[in-house]
N, C-alpha and C positions, 0 to 999 in steps of 0.2 A: 884185733885185741888191742886195747890201750896199754901203753907201757906203764910201769909202776909209778913213775913221776906224774903222769896224767891222772891216774887213779887217785893218788894222794892229793893233788891239787883240787880235783873234783870233790873229794871228801872234805877238804878244808873249807871250800866254798859253801858246801851244804851245812857244815857245822857253824860257820859264820852266819848264814841265813837263819838257822834255828836259834842261835843265840840272840840275834836281833829281834826275831819274831817273838821270842819268849819275853822280851822286855816291853812289848806293846800291851796295852790293855786288852782284855778279852774281846771287847766290842770292836776295837780298831783292828785287832789281829784277824777277827772273823771277816770283816769287810775286805781287808787287804788280801787275804788268802783266797777268798771266794772270787774276787774280781781279778786280781793280778796273776794268781797262780792257776786257779781252776777255770778262769775265763768266763765266769758267769756275768750276765748283764746286771745292771743296777736293779731292774725290775724283778729279775729272778731272785736276787739276794733279798730284796724287800719282801717278796712273797715267802721265801724260806724262813727269814728271821721275823716275819710278821711286824715289820716296821715300815714307815713311809719311805718312799724312794728318796726324798730329800734328805732323810736321815742317813741313808746309805752313802750318798755323796758327801755329806758332812763328815761322817766317820772315815771314809776313804781319804778325804783331803787331809784330815789330821793324822791318819795312819801314815800317809806318804811323807808328810813333814817330819814326823818322829822317826820313821825308818831312815830317811836321808840323814838326819842328825846323828842317829846311832851308828849308821854306817861310816860316816865321817870320823866319829870318835874312835871307832874300832880300827879304822885304817891308820889313824894318827898313832894309836897305841902300837900297832904292828910295825910302824916305821921306826919306832924308837929302838 
């Protein structure tokens, strides 16, 4: 069993992740979640979303950039 502080830290990380994901566009969020969290391939995502594979990679690239920026902003706020 995890101690209460570990449980709290995990919950805070999950909330931070949800907050950042909610600020991505729907298209970018879908590509990011399906690839980075669900572990789907670009080809699988393309088939699921009925878009070209190149579009998946473009959306994923932009999602990663935005995610990184939002994470840095959030960490900066938390450090204050």
